All heavy atoms as an XYZ file, in Angstrom:
813
protein
N       0.754     -1.172     -0.075
C      -0.025     -0.060     -0.044
C       0.795      1.307     -0.080
O       0.548      2.108     -0.712
C      -0.885     -0.046      1.237
C      -1.879      1.093      1.408
S      -3.024      1.084      0.029
C      -3.998      2.391      0.498
N       1.849      1.318      0.862
C       2.729      2.412      0.917
C       3.493      2.635     -0.349
O       3.738      3.703     -0.987
C       3.717      2.322      2.061
C       2.875      2.449      3.427
C       4.749      3.453      2.013
C       3.705      2.196      4.658
N       3.980      1.412     -0.882
C       4.639      1.583     -2.210
C       3.744      1.963     -3.353
O       4.237      2.834     -4.345
C       5.306      0.153     -2.519
C       6.357     -0.234     -1.574
C       5.753      0.120     -4.011
C       7.058     -1.475     -1.762
N       2.528      1.650     -3.358
C       1.585      2.101     -4.258
C       1.418      3.662     -4.123
O       1.395      4.371     -5.178
C       0.244      1.537     -4.185
C       0.221      0.087     -4.758
O       1.159     -0.239     -5.627
O      -0.608     -0.632     -4.280
N       1.204      4.168     -2.983
C       1.043      5.676     -2.686
C       2.230      6.394     -3.235
O       2.177      7.448     -4.030
C       0.788      5.886     -1.291
C      -0.723      5.290     -0.872
C       0.783      7.420     -0.949
C      -1.087      5.335      0.537
N       3.461      5.747     -2.754
C       4.781      6.611     -3.251
C       4.963      6.591     -4.713
O       5.317      7.450     -5.428
C       5.939      5.780     -2.535
C       7.296      6.436     -2.823
C       7.328      7.905     -2.271
C       8.319      5.558     -2.118
N       4.546      5.364     -5.391
C       4.619      5.312     -6.860
C       3.770      6.322     -7.504
O       4.177      6.963     -8.445
C       4.241      3.866     -7.276
O       4.193      3.764     -8.679
N       2.564      6.469     -6.919
C       1.615      7.403     -7.566
C       2.060      8.797     -7.363
O       1.858      9.660     -8.299
C       0.180      7.189     -7.008
C      -0.494      6.117     -7.967
C      -0.856      4.815     -7.436
C      -0.883      6.110     -9.135
N      -1.285      4.081     -8.431
C      -1.520      4.962     -9.571
C      -0.880      7.201    -10.260
C      -1.959      4.667    -10.802
C      -1.518      6.841    -11.482
C      -1.948      5.640    -11.811
N       2.471      9.083     -6.220
C       3.151     10.439     -6.027
C       4.223     10.759     -7.011
O       4.287     11.721     -7.576
C       3.639     10.493     -4.472
C       2.517     10.515     -3.625
C       4.527     11.768     -4.302
C       2.827     10.462     -2.067
N       5.159      9.828     -7.203
C       6.237      9.952     -8.091
C       5.767     10.131     -9.547
O       6.145     10.925    -10.264
C       7.192      8.759     -8.103
C       8.040      8.718     -6.806
C       8.865      7.417     -6.881
C       8.904      9.806     -6.720
N       4.670      9.248     -9.948
C       4.163      9.469    -11.206
C       3.454     10.697    -11.491
O       3.652     11.441    -12.541
C       3.254      8.235    -11.554
C       3.803      6.877    -11.692
C       2.712      5.831    -11.699
C       4.627      6.837    -13.066
N       2.697     11.220    -10.551
C       1.983     12.480    -10.718
C       2.928     13.643    -10.698
O       2.836     14.603    -11.367
C       0.986     12.658     -9.535
C      -0.216     11.664     -9.690
C      -1.096     11.711     -8.503
C      -1.031     11.795    -11.012
N       4.056     13.556     -9.875
C       4.891     14.678     -9.666
C       5.683     14.670    -11.159
O       5.961     15.735    -11.708
C       5.886     14.448     -8.569
O       5.019     14.340     -7.354
C       6.928     15.712     -8.455
N       6.131     13.624    -11.566
C       6.824     13.512    -12.944
C       5.908     14.131    -14.021
O       6.390     14.849    -14.871
N       4.704     13.630    -13.983
C       3.743     14.183    -14.954
C       3.678     15.718    -14.947
O       3.427     16.346    -15.879
N       3.519     16.210    -13.687
C       3.387     17.672    -13.475
C       4.627     18.378    -13.956
O       4.543     19.426    -14.588
C       3.070     17.940    -11.961
N       5.736     17.839    -13.621
C       6.941     18.350    -14.200
C       7.052     18.448    -15.712
O       7.536     19.396    -16.275
C       8.244     17.671    -13.492
C       8.540     18.147    -12.049
C       9.688     17.289    -11.648
C       8.907     19.476    -12.010
N       6.616     17.388    -16.271
C       6.568     17.439    -17.769
C       5.715     18.384    -18.339
O       6.142     19.101    -19.317
N       4.484     18.690    -17.666
C       3.537     19.607    -18.099
C       4.240     21.117    -17.962
O       4.198     21.935    -18.820
C       2.236     19.590    -17.363
C       1.541     18.362    -17.872
C       1.358     20.826    -17.646
C       0.341     17.970    -17.087
N       4.832     21.283    -16.745
C       5.557     22.522    -16.530
C       6.742     22.722    -17.574
O       6.856     23.795    -17.869
C       6.078     22.558    -15.061
C       5.016     22.739    -14.003
C       5.707     22.619    -12.590
C       4.256     23.933    -14.082
N       7.409     21.746    -17.777
C       8.433     21.874    -18.752
C       7.858     22.412    -20.177
O       8.470     23.059    -20.844
N       6.793     21.715    -20.546
C       6.039     22.129    -21.844
C       5.613     23.465    -21.755
O       5.789     24.225    -22.796
N       5.165     23.919    -20.595
C       4.746     25.322    -20.584
C       5.977     26.259    -20.633
O       5.868     27.302    -21.385
C       3.967     25.515    -19.227
C       2.577     24.801    -19.375
C       3.743     27.115    -18.970
C       1.863     24.829    -17.942
N       6.997     25.773    -20.015
C       8.179     26.637    -20.061
C       8.787     26.633    -21.569
O       9.256     27.708    -21.920
N       8.666     25.578    -22.278
C       9.178     25.609    -23.698
C       8.326     26.583    -24.378
O       8.746     27.322    -25.351
C       9.163     24.285    -24.199
C      10.276     23.367    -23.518
C       9.357     24.251    -25.707
C      10.194     21.811    -23.986
N       7.015     26.602    -24.158
C       6.081     27.465    -24.896
C       6.218     28.900    -24.525
O       6.266     29.842    -25.303
C       4.720     26.983    -24.592
C       3.656     27.845    -25.263
N       3.530     27.913    -26.728
C       2.758     28.792    -24.905
C       2.604     28.616    -27.006
N       2.100     29.281    -25.941
N       6.557     29.232    -23.157
C       6.490     30.645    -22.596
C       7.832     31.340    -22.625
O       7.851     32.600    -22.742
C       5.955     30.545    -21.208
C       4.518     30.101    -21.079
C       3.600     31.113    -21.308
N       3.817     32.264    -20.554
C       3.089     33.355    -20.540
N       2.103     33.416    -21.226
N       3.418     34.351    -19.780
N       8.961     30.587    -22.510
C      10.243     31.301    -22.405
C      10.564     32.035    -23.801
O      10.199     31.631    -24.845
C      11.350     30.228    -22.048
C      11.355     29.976    -20.576
C      12.006     28.932    -20.020
C      10.598     30.703    -19.773
C      12.019     28.624    -18.672
C      10.588     30.325    -18.413
C      11.295     29.385    -17.767
N      11.374     33.095    -23.599
C      11.458     34.048    -24.765
C      12.363     33.477    -25.915
O      12.227     34.073    -27.064
C      11.998     35.352    -24.187
C      12.770     34.874    -22.891
C      12.038     33.698    -22.496
N      13.488     32.861    -25.687
C      14.375     32.455    -26.737
C      14.785     30.986    -26.666
O      14.269     30.234    -25.768
C      15.635     33.381    -26.739
C      16.550     33.038    -25.440
O      16.054     32.486    -24.611
O      17.725     33.526    -25.643
N      15.617     30.618    -27.626
C      15.856     29.162    -27.734
C      16.580     28.625    -26.544
O      16.395     27.549    -26.165
C      16.808     29.049    -29.058
C      17.367     27.852    -29.293
C      16.549     26.699    -29.828
C      18.595     27.377    -28.988
C      17.034     25.431    -30.052
C      19.175     26.222    -29.052
C      18.384     25.141    -29.688
N      17.512     29.389    -26.103
C      18.494     28.916    -24.982
C      17.612     28.557    -23.753
O      17.766     27.664    -22.986
C      19.712     29.748    -24.807
C      20.568     29.830    -25.994
C      20.445     30.948    -26.883
C      21.353     28.851    -26.282
C      21.265     31.024    -27.929
C      22.155     28.907    -27.348
C      22.125     29.977    -28.150
O      22.865     30.014    -29.371
N      16.743     29.529    -23.341
C      15.955     29.418    -22.217
C      14.910     28.254    -22.348
O      14.747     27.501    -21.494
C      15.270     30.629    -21.785
O      14.548     31.188    -22.881
C      16.149     31.738    -21.324
N      14.456     28.034    -23.613
C      13.494     27.012    -23.789
C      14.205     25.629    -23.846
O      13.783     24.734    -23.272
C      12.891     27.161    -25.164
C      11.914     28.385    -25.300
C      11.440     28.421    -26.654
N      10.555     29.621    -26.747
C      10.231     30.255    -27.770
N      10.788     29.971    -29.002
N       9.376     31.265    -27.779
N      15.472     25.675    -24.229
C      16.263     24.399    -24.214
C      16.503     24.071    -22.781
O      16.531     22.945    -22.442
C      17.623     24.605    -24.952
C      18.470     23.496    -25.189
C      17.731     22.364    -26.010
C      19.808     23.933    -25.820
N      16.819     25.091    -22.006
C      17.141     24.927    -20.518
C      15.868     24.313    -19.883
O      15.985     23.293    -19.085
C      17.535     26.101    -19.885
C      17.768     26.110    -18.352
N      18.796     25.318    -17.767
C      16.909     26.402    -17.328
C      18.767     25.402    -16.599
N      17.623     26.033    -16.201
N      14.684     24.880    -20.160
C      13.488     24.343    -19.501
C      13.249     22.909    -20.041
O      12.881     21.953    -19.216
C      12.332     25.198    -19.909
N      13.444     22.570    -21.203
C      13.164     21.234    -21.718
C      14.253     20.294    -21.104
O      13.821     19.123    -20.910
N      15.379     20.689    -21.103
C      16.484     19.734    -20.673
C      16.481     19.440    -19.219
O      16.408     18.241    -18.830
N      16.086     20.447    -18.412
C      15.958     20.141    -16.950
C      14.828     19.403    -16.673
O      14.837     18.325    -15.805
C      15.905     21.570    -16.080
C      17.208     22.221    -16.297
C      15.546     21.244    -14.632
C      18.458     21.641    -15.546
N      13.706     19.714    -17.199
C      12.455     18.908    -16.874
C      12.416     17.567    -17.346
O      11.852     16.607    -16.921
C      11.193     19.792    -17.196
O      11.259     19.982    -18.674
C      11.110     21.036    -16.480
N      13.040     17.488    -18.611
C      13.247     16.131    -19.310
C      13.785     15.153    -18.472
O      13.294     14.011    -18.184
C      13.884     16.207    -20.584
C      13.787     14.925    -21.378
O      12.946     14.216    -21.250
O      14.900     14.800    -22.044
N      14.919     15.437    -17.763
C      15.659     14.481    -17.034
C      14.879     14.216    -15.706
O      14.792     13.027    -15.258
C      17.033     14.980    -16.632
O      17.749     15.401    -17.887
C      17.890     14.032    -15.892
N      14.480     15.233    -15.012
C      13.816     15.047    -13.811
C      12.409     14.317    -13.952
O      11.951     13.369    -13.105
C      13.699     16.390    -12.991
C      13.122     16.230    -11.496
C      13.907     15.375    -10.743
C      12.930     17.668    -10.967
N      11.739     14.756    -14.931
C      10.436     14.249    -15.181
C      10.559     12.666    -15.622
O       9.845     11.850    -15.006
C       9.861     14.816    -16.406
S       8.328     14.162    -17.003
N      11.505     12.363    -16.494
C      11.816     10.924    -16.663
C      12.202     10.139    -15.465
O      11.720      8.955    -15.334
C      12.842     10.867    -17.812
N      13.045     10.753    -14.651
C      13.437     10.066    -13.515
C      12.276      9.688    -12.499
O      12.138      8.565    -12.035
C      14.555     10.888    -12.642
C      15.055     10.165    -11.514
S      16.061     11.160    -10.368
C      14.797     12.207     -9.725
N      11.369     10.660    -12.331
C      10.290     10.405    -11.393
C       9.369      9.402    -11.978
O       8.839      8.524    -11.215
C       9.634     11.750    -11.083
C      10.401     12.802    -10.225
C       9.624     14.147    -10.123
C      10.685     12.211     -8.890
N       9.022      9.573    -13.267
C       8.059      8.646    -13.865
C       8.689      7.195    -13.896
O       8.045      6.220    -13.553
C       7.753      9.152    -15.281
C       6.840     10.416    -15.116
C       6.954      7.994    -15.987
C       6.476     11.015    -16.364
N       9.923      7.003    -14.271
C      10.429      5.787    -14.322
C      10.659      5.104    -13.003
O      10.453      3.889    -12.773
C      11.796      5.800    -15.062
C      11.671      6.078    -16.586
C      13.098      6.280    -17.211
C      10.930      5.042    -17.252
N      11.013      5.956    -11.873
C      11.075      5.439    -10.579
C       9.680      5.104    -10.148
O       9.545      3.852     -9.461
C      11.647      6.498     -9.735
O      12.914      6.868    -10.153
C      11.789      5.858     -8.291
N       8.576      5.788    -10.427
C       7.385      5.421    -10.083
C       6.890      4.118    -10.838
O       6.267      3.127    -10.222
N       7.273      3.834    -12.000
C       6.875      2.706    -12.580
C       7.665      1.500    -12.288
O       7.168      0.425    -12.044
C       7.197      2.727    -14.282
C       6.289      3.856    -15.055
C       6.743      3.965    -16.409
C       4.765      3.270    -14.952
N       8.852      1.694    -11.844
C       9.848      0.647    -11.189
C       9.162      0.134     -9.877
O       9.254     -1.011     -9.534
C      11.194      1.033    -11.123
N       8.653      1.108     -9.170
C       8.046      0.777     -7.811
C       6.843     -0.032     -8.112
O       6.585     -1.018     -7.370
C       7.620      2.050     -7.092
C       8.918      2.648     -6.492
C       8.338      3.958     -5.638
C       9.652      1.802     -5.398
N       6.045      0.253     -9.118
C       4.884     -0.599     -9.435
C       5.372     -1.872     -9.998
O       4.725     -2.914     -9.716
C       4.157      0.134    -10.598
C       3.355      1.317    -10.075
C       2.168      0.883     -9.214
O       1.463     -0.043     -9.423
N       1.901      1.627     -8.079
N       6.508     -2.112    -10.707
C       6.890     -3.357    -11.167
C       7.562     -4.318    -10.151
O       7.538     -5.413    -10.267
C       7.925     -3.109    -12.349
N       8.094     -3.670     -9.112
C       8.595     -4.479     -8.042
C      10.114     -4.982     -8.510
O      10.592     -4.400     -9.510
N      10.654     -5.847     -7.736
C      12.127     -6.400     -8.178
C      11.750     -7.338     -9.253
O      11.453     -8.561     -9.048
C      12.736     -6.916     -7.018
C      13.172     -6.069     -5.917
C      12.587     -5.830     -4.723
C      14.210     -5.127     -6.129
N      13.380     -4.861     -4.069
C      14.223     -4.435     -4.860
C      15.247     -4.892     -6.993
C      15.253     -3.370     -4.667
C      16.200     -3.914     -6.801
C      16.158     -3.208     -5.623
N      11.938     -6.799    -10.410
C      11.739     -7.811    -11.676
C      12.670     -7.271    -12.821
O      13.380     -6.361    -12.729
C      10.309     -7.628    -12.007
O       9.858     -6.375    -12.594
N      12.551     -8.067    -13.908
C      13.290     -7.671    -15.130
C      12.726     -6.313    -15.560
O      13.532     -5.484    -16.026
C      13.215     -8.776    -16.103
C      13.871     -8.534    -17.474
C      15.312     -8.451    -17.193
C      13.607     -9.701    -18.434
N      11.399     -6.019    -15.407
C      10.846     -4.798    -15.939
C      11.530     -3.625    -15.100
O      11.765     -2.607    -15.758
C       9.438     -4.812    -15.801
N      11.729     -3.752    -13.913
C      12.275     -2.674    -13.181
C      13.817     -2.464    -13.544
O      14.245     -1.404    -13.727
C      12.374     -2.952    -11.608
N      14.620     -3.539    -13.858
C      15.793     -3.450    -14.291
C      15.892     -2.699    -15.669
O      16.613     -1.725    -15.931
C      16.498     -4.853    -14.517
C      17.884     -4.696    -15.175
C      18.843     -4.314    -14.468
C      18.022     -5.236    -16.460
C      20.182     -4.236    -14.949
C      19.306     -5.116    -17.050
C      20.371     -4.758    -16.338
N      14.969     -2.989    -16.616
C      14.861     -2.380    -17.905
C      14.569     -0.914    -17.634
O      15.050     -0.012    -18.509
C      13.833     -3.030    -18.855
C      14.222     -4.435    -19.250
C      13.039     -4.990    -20.152
C      13.622     -6.349    -20.602
N      12.430     -7.057    -21.355
N      13.685     -0.535    -16.877
C      13.358      0.897    -16.483
C      14.523      1.594    -15.993
O      14.808      2.686    -16.331
C      12.177      0.937    -15.503
C      10.870      0.477    -16.122
C       9.818      0.396    -14.888
C      10.283      1.492    -17.086
N      15.323      0.996    -15.094
C      16.571      1.517    -14.670
C      17.539      1.771    -15.874
O      18.207      2.943    -15.922
N      17.686      0.960    -16.750
C      18.505      1.016    -17.908
C      18.032      2.211    -18.804
O      18.878      3.049    -19.381
C      18.569     -0.273    -18.658
C      19.291     -1.413    -17.993
S      20.951     -1.008    -17.351
C      21.789     -0.945    -18.807
N      16.797      2.308    -18.908
C      16.125      3.319    -19.712
C      16.492      4.684    -19.085
O      16.923      5.706    -19.676
C      14.595      3.212    -19.978
C      14.348      2.026    -20.884
C      14.013      4.521    -20.463
C      12.852      1.660    -20.992
N      16.472      4.782    -17.785
C      16.665      5.953    -17.074
C      18.174      6.290    -17.224
O      18.484      7.429    -17.526
C      16.291      5.759    -15.575
C      16.886      6.955    -14.753
C      16.267      8.354    -14.874
C      17.980      6.941    -13.906
C      16.830      9.325    -14.168
C      18.420      7.905    -13.319
C      17.903      9.231    -13.381
N      19.041      5.403    -17.196
C      20.409      5.617    -17.373
C      20.679      6.181    -18.814
O      21.578      7.128    -18.778
C      21.308      4.324    -16.972
C      21.317      3.965    -15.508
S      21.787      5.201    -14.406
C      23.614      5.353    -14.892
N      20.051      5.650    -19.672
C      20.181      6.079    -21.061
C      19.879      7.627    -21.072
O      20.481      8.429    -21.639
C      19.528      5.173    -22.028
C      19.570      5.688    -23.464
C      20.704      5.607    -24.150
C      18.452      6.284    -23.958
C      20.735      6.027    -25.519
C      18.519      6.746    -25.325
C      19.672      6.599    -26.147
N      18.751      7.871    -20.630
C      18.097      9.280    -20.605
C      18.941     10.291    -19.878
O      19.096     11.349    -20.227
C      16.688      9.285    -20.226
C      15.595      8.640    -21.132
C      14.175      8.636    -20.467
C      15.664      9.320    -22.427
N      19.495      9.642    -18.624
C      20.300     10.562    -17.736
C      21.535     11.008    -18.534
O      21.998     12.197    -18.197
C      20.595      9.795    -16.442
C      21.288     10.441    -15.494
C      20.715     11.536    -14.729
C      22.698     10.352    -15.330
C      21.335     12.188    -13.697
C      23.378     11.109    -14.357
C      22.661     12.063    -13.525
N      22.078     10.214    -19.319
C      23.303     10.682    -20.011
C      23.068     11.240    -21.219
O      23.758     12.223    -21.676
C      24.169      9.479    -20.084
C      24.909      8.990    -18.875
C      24.593      7.739    -18.293
C      25.754      9.792    -18.259
C      25.048      7.363    -17.101
C      26.350      9.427    -17.024
C      26.000      8.200    -16.481
N      22.044     10.959    -22.066
C      21.814     11.438    -23.424
C      21.079     12.700    -23.466
O      21.310     13.621    -24.329
C      21.026     10.409    -24.177
O      19.862     10.164    -23.621
C      21.899      9.120    -24.515
N      20.170     12.903    -22.547
C      19.324     14.198    -22.437
C      20.232     15.434    -22.350
O      20.125     16.375    -23.122
C      18.202     14.140    -21.512
O      17.461     15.255    -21.515
N      21.058     15.473    -21.270
C      21.996     16.737    -21.156
C      22.990     16.853    -22.294
O      23.195     17.868    -22.740
C      22.517     16.536    -19.871
C      21.764     15.471    -19.052
C      21.112     14.683    -20.107
N      23.310     15.711    -22.743
C      24.266     15.734    -23.949
C      23.670     16.337    -25.113
O      24.188     17.153    -25.927
C      24.876     14.391    -24.233
O      25.499     13.855    -23.008
C      25.916     14.340    -25.338
N      22.385     15.873    -25.361
C      21.661     16.360    -26.626
C      21.397     17.853    -26.401
O      21.438     18.685    -27.368
C      20.339     15.619    -26.694
N      21.038     18.329    -25.168
C      20.811     19.734    -24.953
C      22.036     20.550    -25.185
O      22.091     21.626    -25.854
C      20.275     19.987    -23.522
O      18.958     19.345    -23.338
N      23.185     20.009    -24.861
C      24.510     20.820    -24.921
C      24.784     20.740    -26.428
O      25.196     21.786    -26.859
C      25.563     19.983    -24.152
C      26.902     20.636    -24.396
N      27.317     21.764    -23.854
C      28.005     20.175    -25.176
C      28.595     22.151    -24.155
N      28.936     21.127    -24.984
N      24.560     19.700    -27.077
C      24.861     19.680    -28.626
C      23.971     20.789    -29.350
O      24.435     21.338    -30.166
C      24.703     18.275    -29.086
N      22.697     20.727    -28.929
C      21.831     21.586    -29.574
C      22.176     23.039    -29.316
O      22.313     23.986    -30.233
C      20.408     21.469    -29.197
C      19.725     20.275    -29.656
C      18.327     19.963    -29.015
C      19.410     20.557    -31.181
N      22.599     23.513    -28.099
C      23.015     24.877    -27.680
C      24.341     25.050    -28.469
O      24.504     26.273    -28.957
C      23.182     24.932    -26.133
N      25.181     24.152    -28.456
C      26.469     24.405    -29.146
C      26.200     24.650    -30.669
O      26.777     25.586    -31.259
C      27.366     23.365    -28.925
O      28.626     23.508    -29.737
N      25.398     23.877    -31.317
C      25.113     24.111    -32.762
C      24.390     25.425    -32.944
O      24.800     26.095    -33.937
C      24.285     22.894    -33.169
N      23.584     25.812    -32.124
C      22.817     27.056    -32.234
C      23.858     28.250    -32.134
O      23.922     29.235    -32.802
C      21.695     27.159    -31.239
N      24.775     28.152    -31.076
C      25.737     29.125    -30.943
C      26.754     29.286    -32.143
O      27.059     30.366    -32.463
C      26.541     28.844    -29.597
C      27.489     30.054    -29.245
S      26.730     31.528    -28.954
C      26.076     31.314    -27.201
N      27.126     28.170    -32.600
C      28.086     28.300    -33.806
C      27.383     28.593    -35.080
O      27.947     29.238    -36.014
C      28.617     26.750    -34.030
C      29.596     26.458    -33.081
N      30.920     27.011    -33.124
C      29.669     25.517    -32.064
C      31.639     26.464    -32.078
N      30.842     25.592    -31.499
N      25.960     28.559    -35.069
C      25.248     28.963    -36.349
C      24.960     30.526    -36.243
O      24.416     31.154    -37.132
C      24.008     28.256    -36.502
O      23.017     28.539    -35.546
N      25.310     31.124    -35.119
C      25.071     32.557    -34.883
C      23.989     32.954    -34.188
O      23.608     34.165    -34.063
N      23.166     32.110    -33.568
C      21.975     32.471    -32.812
C      22.518     32.956    -31.467
O      23.097     32.141    -30.656
C      21.046     31.173    -32.631
C      19.844     31.423    -31.881
C      18.873     32.419    -32.674
C      19.009     30.126    -31.639
N      22.117     34.215    -31.214
C      22.750     34.815    -29.953
C      21.563     34.711    -28.878
O      20.388     34.746    -29.095
C      22.984     36.258    -30.156
C      24.076     36.546    -31.238
C      25.370     36.170    -30.662
C      26.488     36.454    -31.639
N      27.468     35.680    -31.549
N      22.043     34.505    -27.554
C      21.010     34.500    -26.522
C      20.366     35.792    -26.344
O      21.121     36.877    -26.601
C      21.835     34.042    -25.233
C      23.196     33.903    -25.831
C      23.267     34.272    -27.162
N      19.101     35.832    -26.015
C      18.381     37.095    -25.719
C      18.761     37.544    -24.297
O      18.506     36.838    -23.345
C      16.964     36.928    -25.872
C      16.111     38.235    -25.717
C      14.684     37.893    -26.013
N      13.812     38.968    -25.518
C      12.676     39.008    -25.124
N      12.032     37.712    -25.337
N      12.050     39.995    -24.627
N      19.409     38.761    -24.246
C      19.739     39.223    -22.876
C      18.800     40.217    -22.439
O      17.928     40.716    -23.104
C      21.244     39.924    -23.060
C      22.206     39.067    -23.476
C      23.550     39.798    -23.868
C      22.417     37.769    -22.629
N      18.934     40.597    -21.056
C      17.965     41.569    -20.471
C      18.064     42.850    -21.136
O      19.159     43.347    -21.403
C      18.300     41.623    -18.987
C      17.214     42.374    -18.236
C      17.436     42.285    -16.779
O      17.955     41.383    -16.281
O      17.139     43.359    -16.208
N      16.934     43.428    -21.538
C      16.930     44.696    -22.213
C      16.734     44.617    -23.666
O      16.457     45.563    -24.418
N      17.013     43.421    -24.224
C      16.763     43.064    -25.667
C      15.292     43.080    -25.989
O      14.448     42.701    -25.122
C      17.364     41.747    -26.102
C      18.724     41.769    -26.136
O      19.417     42.849    -26.035
O      19.373     40.720    -26.288
N      14.795     43.670    -27.041
C      13.427     43.581    -27.492
C      13.117     42.280    -27.931
O      13.904     41.698    -28.668
C      13.161     44.722    -28.407
C      13.192     46.035    -27.663
C      12.774     47.080    -28.585
O      12.015     46.895    -29.410
O      13.277     48.309    -28.430
N      11.915     41.705    -27.701
C      11.490     40.440    -28.347
C      11.481     40.669    -29.867
O      11.268     41.615    -30.390
C      10.108     40.167    -27.657
C       9.625     41.336    -27.168
C      10.917     42.293    -26.898
N      11.681     39.460    -30.546
C      11.664     39.467    -32.031
C      10.259     39.815    -32.440
O       9.306     39.408    -31.943
C      11.982     38.073    -32.551
N      10.213     40.550    -33.549
C       8.902     40.885    -34.149
C       8.250     42.142    -33.595
O       7.277     42.676    -34.076
N       8.882     42.712    -32.413
C       8.320     44.062    -31.964
C       9.126     45.103    -32.590
O      10.430     45.153    -32.609
C       8.592     43.977    -30.414
C       8.221     45.450    -29.941
C       7.817     42.982    -29.688
N       8.458     46.081    -33.182
C       9.116     47.141    -33.888
C       9.964     47.998    -32.854
O       9.529     48.234    -31.839
C       8.110     47.977    -34.609
C       6.890     47.474    -33.866
C       7.096     46.175    -33.437
N      11.113     48.498    -33.355
C      11.954     49.265    -32.568
C      11.579     50.804    -32.685
O      11.469     51.350    -33.738
C      13.357     49.141    -32.877
C      14.378     49.854    -32.003
N      14.500     49.547    -30.734
C      15.185     50.892    -32.293
C      15.420     50.363    -30.169
N      15.751     51.085    -31.063
N      11.301     51.504    -31.622
C      10.890     52.900    -31.718
C      11.900     53.787    -31.100
O      12.298     53.531    -29.909
C       9.568     53.192    -30.886
C       8.448     52.347    -31.464
N       7.659     52.662    -32.569
C       7.897     51.210    -30.928
C       6.840     51.710    -32.815
N       6.832     50.908    -31.856
N      12.530     54.682    -31.802
C      13.513     55.616    -31.333
C      12.916     57.144    -31.403
O      12.286     57.439    -32.223
C      14.821     55.555    -32.068
C      15.616     54.310    -31.644
O      15.477     54.040    -30.358
O      16.403     53.898    -32.416
């Protein structure tokens, strides 16, 4: 019973973080902040959901496979985020700094 409750708490928290990451990707102003929101929530969301699923599975082959999936995501998600940021920086996409006007807003002097 306690494991079921803990599992559901982890699953719901992971789902909520996934939704918040999606909102952050939609709301943040530029590529780099969106990438940060996606990268951070992706890893934590996956960890919570996979841990919740592993608790539901118990000590089994399925839990081992979920652990392996988590290890794969733990190493590849930050690496992919870094590669995307590096590619964007090398292509000339500059981060939006404080005081910069958002794209599409006409400049009035």
